GUTIZA-101394 format. One line per field, with one value per residue: residue in one letter; x, z, y of N, C-alpha, C, O in turn. Coordinates in nm, 3 decimals, always signed. Atoms other than C-alpha are relative to their C-alpha. Example, Ala and Ser with C-alpha at 12.3 -4.5 7.8 and 13.67 -1.06 7.14 Angstrom:
<atoms>
residu = A  S
n.X = +0.089  -0.082
n.Z = +0.000  -0.006
n.Y = -0.119  -0.119
ca.X = +1.230  +1.367
ca.Z = +0.780  +0.714
ca.Y = -0.450  -0.106
c.X = +0.090  -0.077
c.Z = +0.000  +0.073
c.Y = +0.120  +0.109
o.X = +0.194  -0.026
o.Z = +0.066  +0.090
o.Y = +0.118  +0.220
</atoms>
This chain:
<atoms>
residu = X  X  X  X  X  X  X  X  X  X  X  X  X  X  X  X  X  X  X  X  X  X  X  X  X  X  X  X  X  X  X  X  X  X  X  X  X  X  X  X  X  X  X  X  X  X  X  X  X  X  X  X  X  X  X  X  X  X  X  X  X  X  X  X  X  X  X  X  X  X  X  X  X  X  X  X  X  X  X  X  X  X  X  X  X  X  X  X  X  X  X  X  X  X  X  X  X  X  X  X  X  X  X  X  X  X  X  X  X  X  X  X  X  X  X  X  X  X  X  X  X  X  X  X  X  X  X  X  X  X  X  X  X  X  X  X  X  X  X  X  X  X  X  X  X  X  X  X  X  X  X  X  X  X  X  X  X  X  X  X  X  X  X  X  X  X  X  X  X  X  X  X  X  X  X  X  X  X  X  X  X  X  X  X  X  X  X  X  X
n.X = +0.081  -0.087  -0.045  +0.110  +0.003  -0.119  +0.027  +0.103  -0.065  -0.089  +0.085  +0.058  -0.110  -0.031  +0.111  -0.011  -0.115  +0.039  +0.095  -0.077  -0.082  +0.091  +0.043  -0.115  -0.019  +0.107  -0.027  -0.112  +0.050  +0.089  -0.082  -0.073  +0.096  +0.037  -0.112  -0.018  +0.115  +0.046  +0.144  +0.066  +0.033  +0.125  +0.106  +0.029  +0.069  +0.133  +0.082  +0.000  +0.094  -0.062  -0.141  -0.077  +0.022  -0.071  -0.143  -0.025  +0.005  -0.123  -0.110  +0.014  -0.050  -0.147  -0.043  +0.015  -0.099  -0.131  -0.009  -0.008  -0.134  -0.005  -0.134  -0.035  +0.002  -0.124  +0.014  +0.064  +0.143  +0.051  +0.005  +0.111  +0.126  +0.008  +0.040  +0.140  +0.082  -0.001  +0.090  +0.137  +0.032  +0.019  +0.131  +0.104  +0.050  +0.100  +0.094  -0.023  +0.059  -0.086  -0.130  +0.015  +0.002  -0.136  -0.080  +0.034  -0.063  -0.144  -0.032  +0.014  -0.115  -0.118  +0.011  -0.037  -0.143  -0.071  +0.021  +0.128  +0.110  +0.095  +0.122  +0.123  -0.022  -0.004  -0.125  -0.107  -0.011  -0.050  -0.142  -0.071  +0.006  -0.114  -0.113  +0.041  +0.121  +0.015  +0.049  +0.110  +0.125  -0.003  +0.045  +0.143  +0.073  -0.011  +0.079  +0.142  +0.033  -0.007  +0.117  +0.115  -0.023  +0.089  +0.137  +0.037  -0.004  -0.133  -0.039  -0.141  -0.079  -0.011  -0.090  -0.134  -0.032  -0.031  -0.135  -0.093  +0.000  -0.072  -0.142  -0.064  -0.037  -0.090  -0.135  -0.054  -0.032  -0.109  -0.128  -0.021  -0.088  -0.037  +0.100  +0.076  -0.029  -0.075  -0.107  -0.100  -0.074  -0.044  +0.035  +0.048  -0.071
n.Z = +0.000  -0.006  +0.136  +0.068  -0.049  +0.052  +0.142  +0.001  -0.042  +0.110  +0.111  -0.041  +0.000  +0.140  +0.051  -0.062  +0.061  +0.138  -0.007  -0.039  +0.116  +0.100  -0.052  +0.010  +0.142  +0.040  -0.064  +0.072  +0.133  -0.020  -0.036  +0.120  +0.089  -0.061  +0.019  +0.142  +0.058  -0.085  -0.001  +0.100  -0.069  -0.073  +0.100  +0.059  -0.102  -0.018  +0.119  +0.036  -0.068  -0.126  -0.009  +0.075  +0.143  +0.029  +0.002  +0.125  +0.107  -0.006  +0.045  +0.146  +0.056  -0.003  +0.101  +0.131  +0.005  +0.027  +0.143  +0.073  +0.026  -0.050  +0.029  -0.033  +0.115  +0.022  -0.040  +0.103  -0.003  -0.122  +0.024  +0.093  -0.075  -0.095  +0.078  +0.037  -0.119  -0.020  +0.101  -0.041  -0.113  +0.051  +0.067  -0.101  -0.026  +0.100  +0.027  -0.103  +0.037  +0.102  -0.061  -0.081  +0.095  +0.051  -0.110  -0.002  +0.118  -0.018  -0.099  +0.067  +0.091  -0.082  -0.045  +0.114  +0.024  -0.104  +0.020  -0.055  +0.098  -0.017  +0.065  -0.064  -0.131  -0.109  +0.009  -0.032  -0.144  -0.054  +0.031  -0.073  -0.144  -0.047  -0.023  -0.032  -0.083  -0.088  +0.076  +0.086  -0.034  +0.075  +0.135  -0.005  -0.022  +0.123  +0.103  -0.032  +0.035  +0.146  +0.059  -0.010  +0.084  +0.115  -0.045  -0.074  -0.143  -0.055  -0.023  +0.031  -0.112  +0.018  +0.112  -0.052  -0.084  +0.090  +0.052  -0.110  -0.017  +0.114  -0.014  -0.098  +0.068  +0.111  -0.054  -0.044  +0.120  +0.072  -0.068  -0.047  +0.094  -0.044  -0.006  -0.124  -0.096  -0.107  -0.050  +0.101  +0.037  +0.139  +0.092  +0.130  +0.110
n.Y = -0.120  -0.116  -0.028  -0.068  -0.139  -0.068  -0.029  -0.106  -0.125  -0.042  -0.046  -0.129  -0.098  -0.030  -0.083  -0.132  -0.068  -0.033  -0.113  -0.119  -0.039  -0.060  -0.130  -0.090  -0.029  -0.091  -0.129  -0.059  -0.039  -0.115  -0.116  -0.041  -0.066  -0.128  -0.092  -0.029  -0.066  -0.110  -0.025  +0.085  +0.125  -0.024  -0.018  +0.132  +0.078  -0.060  +0.022  +0.141  +0.089  +0.040  -0.038  +0.100  -0.028  -0.125  +0.030  +0.073  -0.099  -0.080  +0.087  +0.013  -0.126  +0.007  +0.096  -0.066  -0.108  +0.059  +0.026  -0.127  -0.050  -0.137  -0.050  -0.138  -0.092  -0.074  -0.140  -0.082  +0.030  -0.064  -0.144  -0.026  +0.010  -0.113  -0.118  +0.018  -0.026  -0.145  -0.057  +0.032  -0.088  -0.136  -0.004  +0.007  -0.135  -0.037  +0.108  +0.102  +0.130  +0.061  +0.030  +0.121  +0.110  +0.016  +0.057  +0.143  +0.059  -0.002  +0.103  +0.130  +0.013  +0.025  +0.140  +0.084  -0.019  +0.075  +0.142  +0.045  +0.009  -0.110  +0.047  -0.044  -0.061  +0.099  +0.074  -0.095  -0.013  +0.126  +0.009  -0.104  +0.023  +0.077  -0.092  -0.137  +0.009  -0.116  -0.116  +0.045  -0.069  -0.127  +0.030  +0.030  -0.126  -0.080  +0.068  -0.021  -0.139  -0.010  +0.066  -0.090  -0.118  -0.007  +0.024  -0.120  +0.029  -0.023  -0.139  -0.027  +0.051  +0.146  +0.023  -0.028  +0.114  +0.112  -0.022  +0.031  +0.146  +0.059  -0.036  +0.089  +0.124  -0.037  -0.020  +0.129  +0.077  -0.066  +0.016  +0.136  +0.069  +0.135  +0.107  -0.010  +0.107  -0.062  +0.085  +0.031  -0.119  +0.007  -0.110  +0.047  -0.064
ca.X = +0.000  +0.289  +0.405  +0.063  +0.065  +0.416  +0.311  +0.001  +0.211  +0.464  +0.189  +0.020  +0.354  +0.427  +0.082  +0.127  +0.471  +0.333  +0.046  +0.284  +0.510  +0.215  +0.095  +0.444  +0.471  +0.133  +0.230  +0.559  +0.387  +0.120  +0.381  +0.583  +0.274  +0.175  +0.522  +0.537  +0.186  +0.124  -0.219  -0.295  -0.286  -0.559  -0.761  -0.735  -0.842  -1.133  -1.254  -1.183  -1.395  -1.147  -0.799  -0.667  -0.823  -0.682  -0.337  -0.360  -0.455  -0.158  +0.077  -0.063  +0.008  +0.367  +0.396  +0.261  +0.494  +0.796  +0.717  +0.707  +1.012  +1.016  +1.305  +1.479  +1.448  +1.753  +1.821  +1.714  +1.377  +1.329  +1.409  +1.161  +0.883  +0.967  +0.938  +0.607  +0.474  +0.577  +0.392  +0.079  +0.094  +0.127  -0.183  -0.377  -0.413  -0.610  -0.776  -0.785  -1.018  -0.795  -0.477  -0.609  -0.686  -0.337  -0.187  -0.371  -0.247  +0.110  +0.109  -0.014  +0.254  +0.517  +0.387  +0.421  +0.768  +0.875  +0.735  +0.399  +0.110  -0.149  -0.444  -0.696  -0.729  -0.803  -0.505  -0.287  -0.368  -0.303  +0.035  +0.136  +0.039  +0.344  +0.601  +0.396  +0.137  +0.206  +0.128  -0.144  -0.424  -0.311  -0.364  -0.705  -0.817  -0.690  -0.853  -1.186  -1.180  -1.076  -1.368  -1.606  -1.449  -1.689  -1.995  -1.991  -1.923  -1.570  -1.458  -1.129  -1.007  -1.084  -0.903  -0.604  -0.616  -0.621  -0.306  -0.135  -0.239  -0.123  +0.204  +0.272  +0.265  +0.430  +0.727  +0.766  +0.752  +0.992  +1.261  +1.214  +1.498  +1.512  +1.331  +1.063  +1.201  +1.305  +1.521  +1.709  +1.807  +1.845  +1.851  +1.658  +1.823
ca.Z = +0.000  +0.074  -0.288  -0.414  -0.190  -0.302  -0.667  -0.599  -0.420  -0.705  -0.968  -0.771  -0.727  -1.100  -1.181  -0.933  -1.074  -1.430  -1.336  -1.164  -1.471  -1.703  -1.479  -1.468  -1.846  -1.896  -1.650  -1.830  -2.169  -2.039  -1.888  -2.212  -2.418  -2.172  -2.194  -2.572  -2.650  -2.357  -2.389  -2.693  -2.469  -2.249  -2.554  -2.703  -2.375  -2.337  -2.695  -2.712  -2.608  -2.337  -2.214  -2.366  -2.706  -2.691  -2.612  -2.903  -3.128  -3.009  -3.060  -3.413  -3.477  -3.368  -3.596  -3.896  -3.812  -3.819  -4.184  -4.278  -4.424  -4.203  -4.305  -4.202  -4.424  -4.587  -4.472  -4.808  -4.785  -4.425  -4.529  -4.818  -4.588  -4.331  -4.603  -4.721  -4.365  -4.331  -4.653  -4.526  -4.203  -4.396  -4.601  -4.280  -4.236  -4.559  -4.585  -4.260  -4.394  -4.692  -4.483  -4.247  -4.543  -4.680  -4.338  -4.340  -4.691  -4.598  -4.290  -4.502  -4.765  -4.493  -4.354  -4.700  -4.745  -4.416  -4.529  -4.354  -4.564  -4.621  -4.736  -4.492  -4.171  -3.944  -4.075  -4.053  -3.684  -3.620  -3.795  -3.633  -3.288  -3.270  -3.297  -3.227  -2.966  -2.752  -3.032  -3.199  -3.009  -3.172  -3.511  -3.414  -3.289  -3.599  -3.826  -3.646  -3.685  -4.050  -4.114  -4.014  -4.242  -4.510  -4.312  -4.128  -3.790  -3.734  -3.583  -3.666  -3.319  -3.385  -3.717  -3.543  -3.292  -3.576  -3.718  -3.378  -3.349  -3.701  -3.625  -3.324  -3.537  -3.834  -3.621  -3.474  -3.815  -3.958  -3.695  -3.605  -3.761  -3.567  -3.576  -3.311  -3.149  -2.812  -2.735  -3.065  -3.140  -3.507  -3.763  -4.080  -4.415
ca.Y = +0.000  +0.236  +0.209  +0.314  +0.623  +0.710  +0.687  +0.902  +1.164  +1.171  +1.204  +1.485  +1.661  +1.636  +1.778  +2.065  +2.148  +2.138  +2.369  +2.610  +2.609  +2.679  +2.962  +3.113  +3.086  +3.256  +3.531  +3.589  +3.598  +3.837  +4.068  +4.068  +4.153  +4.427  +4.580  +4.557  +4.677  +4.912  +5.072  +4.856  +4.548  +4.695  +4.794  +4.444  +4.284  +4.526  +4.474  +4.101  +3.809  +3.712  +3.795  +3.473  +3.556  +3.910  +3.775  +3.532  +3.823  +4.031  +3.736  +3.694  +4.063  +4.008  +3.707  +3.900  +4.188  +3.957  +3.886  +4.254  +4.420  +4.731  +4.949  +5.267  +5.570  +5.720  +6.077  +6.224  +6.050  +6.164  +6.520  +6.502  +6.382  +6.650  +6.916  +6.770  +6.779  +7.144  +7.224  +7.047  +7.244  +7.569  +7.483  +7.431  +7.808  +7.849  +7.509  +7.310  +7.037  +6.971  +6.984  +6.716  +6.491  +6.554  +6.475  +6.142  +6.068  +6.163  +5.938  +5.647  +5.714  +5.720  +5.390  +5.236  +5.380  +5.220  +4.884  +4.871  +4.743  +5.013  +4.802  +4.944  +5.138  +4.839  +4.644  +4.955  +4.993  +4.624  +4.639  +4.966  +4.841  +4.616  +4.898  +5.208  +5.109  +5.414  +5.661  +5.457  +5.630  +5.956  +5.797  +5.664  +6.006  +6.185  +5.927  +5.963  +6.341  +6.311  +6.076  +6.355  +6.618  +6.730  +6.629  +6.960  +6.802  +6.933  +7.258  +7.425  +7.331  +6.963  +6.986  +7.144  +6.860  +6.605  +6.762  +6.735  +6.371  +6.286  +6.463  +6.237  +5.921  +6.093  +6.201  +5.854  +5.687  +5.940  +5.895  +5.529  +5.334  +5.010  +4.682  +4.659  +4.348  +4.487  +4.188  +4.170  +4.526  +4.432  +4.709  +4.660  +4.734
c.X = +0.086  +0.049  -0.107  -0.006  +0.119  -0.021  -0.103  +0.062  +0.090  -0.082  -0.061  +0.106  +0.036  -0.109  +0.008  +0.115  -0.033  -0.096  +0.070  +0.085  -0.087  -0.046  +0.114  +0.024  -0.106  +0.024  +0.113  -0.044  -0.088  +0.081  +0.077  -0.093  -0.041  +0.110  +0.014  -0.113  -0.055  -0.150  -0.076  -0.036  -0.134  -0.118  -0.042  -0.078  -0.143  -0.092  -0.011  -0.103  +0.053  +0.145  +0.086  -0.012  +0.075  +0.150  +0.039  +0.004  +0.129  +0.121  -0.006  +0.047  +0.153  +0.052  -0.008  +0.109  +0.140  +0.021  +0.009  +0.145  +0.005  +0.144  +0.016  -0.006  +0.137  -0.023  -0.069  -0.151  -0.064  -0.015  -0.115  -0.134  -0.016  -0.042  -0.147  -0.091  -0.009  -0.096  -0.147  -0.041  -0.025  -0.135  -0.116  -0.065  -0.114  -0.108  +0.019  -0.056  +0.094  +0.135  -0.008  -0.004  +0.138  +0.091  -0.024  +0.070  +0.152  +0.044  -0.007  +0.115  +0.127  -0.001  +0.047  +0.149  +0.084  -0.018  -0.127  -0.102  -0.102  -0.136  -0.130  +0.029  +0.012  +0.130  +0.119  +0.019  +0.054  +0.152  +0.082  +0.007  +0.122  +0.117  -0.042  -0.125  -0.022  -0.046  -0.120  -0.131  -0.005  -0.055  -0.150  -0.083  +0.001  -0.088  -0.150  -0.043  -0.003  -0.122  -0.125  +0.017  -0.093  -0.146  -0.050  +0.004  +0.136  +0.026  +0.147  +0.089  +0.016  +0.097  +0.145  +0.047  +0.037  +0.142  +0.104  +0.010  +0.071  +0.150  +0.072  +0.045  +0.099  +0.143  +0.064  +0.039  +0.121  +0.135  +0.031  +0.079  +0.028  -0.117  -0.067  +0.036  +0.087  +0.118  +0.107  +0.086  +0.048  -0.042  -0.043  +0.076  -0.076
c.Z = +0.000  -0.139  -0.077  +0.043  -0.054  -0.147  -0.011  +0.036  -0.111  -0.117  +0.034  -0.003  -0.143  -0.059  +0.057  -0.062  -0.144  -0.003  +0.038  -0.117  -0.107  +0.045  -0.012  -0.145  -0.049  +0.057  -0.073  -0.138  +0.012  +0.029  -0.123  -0.097  +0.054  -0.020  -0.146  -0.055  +0.084  -0.001  -0.102  +0.060  +0.071  -0.096  -0.060  +0.099  +0.017  -0.118  -0.040  +0.077  +0.136  -0.002  -0.084  -0.150  -0.041  -0.009  -0.124  -0.119  -0.003  -0.045  -0.151  -0.069  -0.004  -0.109  -0.140  -0.018  -0.032  -0.149  -0.083  -0.017  +0.040  -0.017  +0.045  -0.127  -0.017  +0.037  -0.105  -0.002  +0.123  -0.020  -0.092  +0.073  +0.098  -0.074  -0.042  +0.119  +0.026  -0.098  +0.036  +0.116  -0.046  -0.070  +0.099  +0.024  -0.096  -0.020  +0.100  -0.037  -0.095  +0.061  +0.085  -0.090  -0.058  +0.107  +0.009  -0.115  +0.019  +0.103  -0.064  -0.099  +0.076  +0.054  -0.113  -0.028  +0.102  -0.014  +0.062  -0.111  +0.029  -0.057  +0.066  +0.142  +0.112  -0.003  +0.031  +0.152  +0.063  -0.024  +0.078  +0.150  +0.054  +0.034  +0.059  +0.087  +0.083  -0.073  -0.087  +0.030  -0.068  -0.141  -0.003  +0.015  -0.126  -0.110  +0.023  -0.037  -0.151  -0.066  +0.005  -0.084  -0.121  +0.036  +0.081  +0.150  +0.063  +0.013  -0.038  +0.111  -0.008  -0.112  +0.042  +0.086  -0.085  -0.055  +0.107  +0.019  -0.116  +0.015  +0.096  -0.067  -0.113  +0.050  +0.041  -0.120  -0.072  +0.065  +0.038  -0.103  +0.038  -0.009  +0.136  +0.104  +0.111  +0.047  -0.103  -0.035  -0.143  -0.075  -0.131  -0.110  -0.053
c.Y = +0.126  +0.040  +0.075  +0.146  +0.080  +0.039  +0.113  +0.134  +0.053  +0.055  +0.136  +0.108  +0.041  +0.090  +0.141  +0.079  +0.042  +0.118  +0.130  +0.051  +0.067  +0.138  +0.102  +0.040  +0.099  +0.139  +0.073  +0.050  +0.124  +0.126  +0.053  +0.072  +0.136  +0.103  +0.042  +0.086  +0.115  +0.015  -0.086  -0.136  +0.015  +0.013  -0.135  -0.086  +0.051  -0.033  -0.147  -0.080  -0.044  +0.047  -0.095  +0.025  +0.128  -0.025  -0.080  +0.096  +0.084  -0.082  -0.019  +0.128  +0.000  -0.093  +0.062  +0.106  -0.053  -0.023  +0.128  +0.042  +0.148  +0.050  +0.145  +0.084  +0.063  +0.147  +0.087  -0.021  +0.062  +0.150  +0.037  -0.006  +0.115  +0.127  -0.009  +0.028  +0.151  +0.068  -0.027  +0.090  +0.144  +0.014  -0.003  +0.136  +0.035  -0.107  -0.115  -0.137  -0.075  -0.041  -0.127  -0.123  -0.027  -0.061  -0.151  -0.072  -0.011  -0.106  -0.138  -0.023  -0.034  -0.143  -0.093  +0.007  -0.079  -0.151  -0.056  -0.012  +0.111  -0.037  +0.040  +0.045  -0.104  -0.079  +0.091  +0.009  -0.128  -0.011  +0.103  -0.029  -0.073  +0.092  +0.134  +0.004  +0.125  +0.126  -0.036  +0.072  +0.137  -0.022  -0.029  +0.128  +0.085  -0.060  +0.023  +0.142  +0.016  -0.064  +0.088  +0.127  -0.006  -0.023  +0.120  -0.019  +0.026  +0.149  +0.017  -0.053  -0.152  -0.032  +0.026  -0.117  -0.122  +0.014  -0.035  -0.151  -0.069  +0.023  -0.095  -0.130  +0.028  +0.014  -0.132  -0.086  +0.058  -0.028  -0.143  -0.079  -0.144  -0.095  +0.006  -0.103  +0.055  -0.084  -0.028  +0.121  +0.001  +0.125  -0.062  +0.073  +0.118
o.X = +0.049  +0.067  -0.077  -0.021  +0.105  +0.014  -0.087  +0.034  +0.091  -0.048  -0.061  +0.080  +0.058  -0.079  -0.010  +0.100  +0.003  -0.083  +0.040  +0.096  -0.048  -0.053  +0.091  +0.056  -0.074  +0.002  +0.106  -0.007  -0.075  +0.053  +0.088  -0.055  -0.055  +0.082  +0.040  -0.087  -0.133  -0.223  -0.196  -0.134  -0.223  -0.227  -0.161  -0.171  -0.237  -0.210  -0.093  -0.166  -0.024  +0.199  +0.177  +0.087  +0.136  +0.217  +0.147  +0.088  +0.185  +0.209  +0.098  +0.108  +0.214  +0.151  +0.085  +0.167  +0.217  +0.134  +0.040  +0.231  +0.015  +0.240  -0.081  +0.010  +0.201  -0.136  -0.148  -0.227  -0.173  -0.116  -0.184  -0.219  -0.126  -0.122  -0.219  -0.197  -0.116  -0.169  -0.232  -0.153  -0.115  -0.199  -0.228  -0.185  -0.215  -0.221  +0.079  +0.010  +0.124  +0.189  +0.087  +0.057  +0.176  +0.178  +0.069  +0.131  +0.212  +0.147  +0.079  +0.167  +0.207  +0.103  +0.128  +0.212  +0.189  +0.058  -0.151  -0.111  -0.123  -0.208  -0.236  +0.125  +0.105  +0.191  +0.217  +0.131  +0.131  +0.226  +0.190  +0.100  +0.154  +0.183  +0.038  -0.209  -0.136  -0.098  -0.174  -0.210  -0.113  -0.136  -0.221  -0.185  -0.103  -0.157  -0.226  -0.150  -0.095  -0.167  -0.221  -0.076  -0.111  -0.235  -0.168  -0.046  +0.166  +0.003  +0.219  +0.198  +0.124  +0.176  +0.236  +0.162  +0.130  +0.216  +0.206  +0.119  +0.150  +0.231  +0.188  +0.159  +0.195  +0.235  +0.182  +0.145  +0.203  +0.234  +0.147  +0.035  +0.097  -0.233  -0.005  -0.003  +0.207  +0.215  +0.209  +0.206  +0.134  -0.149  +0.015  +0.118  -0.030
o.Z = -0.060  -0.166  -0.154  -0.040  -0.089  -0.188  -0.094  -0.029  -0.138  -0.173  -0.051  -0.050  -0.170  -0.131  -0.018  -0.094  -0.185  -0.087  -0.018  -0.138  -0.165  -0.037  -0.051  -0.174  -0.122  -0.011  -0.096  -0.180  -0.067  -0.028  -0.144  -0.154  -0.022  -0.051  -0.176  -0.129  +0.034  +0.028  -0.085  +0.019  +0.056  -0.069  -0.078  +0.061  +0.027  -0.098  -0.124  +0.171  +0.230  -0.106  -0.154  -0.223  -0.148  -0.097  -0.180  -0.208  -0.110  -0.114  -0.217  -0.176  -0.102  -0.176  -0.219  -0.125  -0.102  -0.197  -0.202  +0.064  -0.046  +0.021  +0.056  -0.238  +0.081  +0.030  -0.069  -0.024  +0.115  +0.019  -0.070  +0.055  +0.115  -0.022  -0.038  +0.103  +0.058  -0.060  +0.018  +0.118  +0.005  -0.061  +0.064  +0.048  -0.053  -0.056  +0.067  -0.012  -0.075  +0.028  +0.086  -0.059  -0.076  +0.076  +0.027  -0.096  -0.017  +0.085  -0.041  -0.108  +0.032  +0.059  -0.090  -0.056  +0.069  +0.044  +0.057  -0.197  +0.144  -0.107  +0.008  +0.206  +0.192  +0.101  +0.091  +0.202  +0.159  +0.065  +0.128  +0.217  +0.172  +0.136  +0.124  +0.071  +0.108  -0.010  -0.157  -0.061  -0.102  -0.191  -0.093  -0.053  -0.166  -0.181  -0.072  -0.094  -0.205  -0.170  -0.069  -0.095  -0.182  -0.043  +0.115  +0.225  +0.169  -0.080  -0.055  +0.085  +0.021  -0.102  +0.003  +0.078  -0.052  -0.064  +0.076  +0.038  -0.094  -0.015  +0.074  -0.049  -0.132  -0.010  +0.016  -0.120  -0.127  -0.005  +0.064  -0.216  -0.036  -0.011  +0.235  +0.219  +0.091  +0.100  -0.070  -0.058  -0.178  -0.051  -0.179  -0.090  -0.147
o.Y = +0.227  +0.159  +0.167  +0.235  +0.197  +0.149  +0.203  +0.234  +0.173  +0.159  +0.226  +0.219  +0.159  +0.186  +0.237  +0.197  +0.152  +0.207  +0.235  +0.171  +0.168  +0.230  +0.216  +0.155  +0.193  +0.239  +0.193  +0.159  +0.218  +0.232  +0.173  +0.175  +0.232  +0.219  +0.158  +0.181  +0.196  -0.080  -0.108  -0.197  -0.069  -0.038  -0.161  -0.156  -0.028  -0.061  -0.183  -0.031  -0.065  +0.084  -0.052  +0.018  +0.134  +0.029  -0.061  +0.084  +0.107  -0.031  -0.025  +0.122  +0.041  -0.062  +0.051  +0.120  +0.013  -0.022  +0.123  +0.006  +0.236  -0.017  +0.221  +0.034  +0.100  +0.196  +0.175  +0.073  +0.120  +0.209  +0.137  +0.081  +0.167  +0.205  +0.091  +0.089  +0.202  +0.159  +0.060  +0.141  +0.211  +0.119  +0.033  +0.145  +0.089  -0.075  -0.217  -0.239  -0.192  -0.146  -0.206  -0.225  -0.143  -0.142  -0.228  -0.177  -0.113  -0.171  -0.222  -0.134  -0.117  -0.209  -0.183  -0.095  -0.132  -0.228  -0.176  +0.076  +0.149  +0.050  +0.016  +0.001  -0.096  -0.103  +0.047  +0.001  -0.123  -0.051  +0.073  +0.015  -0.061  +0.073  +0.201  +0.093  +0.164  +0.218  +0.050  +0.097  +0.186  +0.055  +0.018  +0.145  +0.139  +0.013  +0.046  +0.161  +0.077  -0.017  +0.065  +0.207  -0.112  +0.007  +0.129  +0.065  -0.029  +0.227  -0.081  -0.102  -0.204  -0.126  -0.047  -0.159  -0.195  -0.084  -0.097  -0.205  -0.162  -0.065  -0.129  -0.174  -0.047  -0.042  -0.156  -0.148  -0.016  -0.050  -0.175  -0.098  -0.214  -0.055  +0.047  -0.090  +0.077  -0.031  -0.088  +0.108  +0.081  +0.181  -0.159  +0.187  +0.184
</atoms>
């Protein structure tokens, strides 16, 4: 009988250790996703069916992102985009609605130049969330304001705010030269 109890104790101990290891692994994964995605992690959890589903979605975003060819911009290209942004800002004085639309277009062009797919707003935000989660809310706010342009539901102050929000992501995309993998530090060609 003592042998049976010993086997039961060993099996229970193995199960407890396995459960503790799985819990530790999930905690580590969750912490890594929270650090990488910041506010986007909370948004995904809030909008998802469950925390586990949200974490799977964020991991899928990371996987897709690994397949992208995100690249640094040469100085001449950065300078060209900076000049284009200045021109858009100058046009804001005379035509704020149009300038906000141009700012949106310029941000999307810059995304494409860096190697991000630009096939649609929802996919853009998913792809950007991996490297730019902390400024992504700026893009969402600017996009929302821009979507109301022409309908008569935007004040000049809102349009000015949209420009500021677009500028936050634009600046980050313009200066960001490294791969998003925090643990690799690799530079993209």
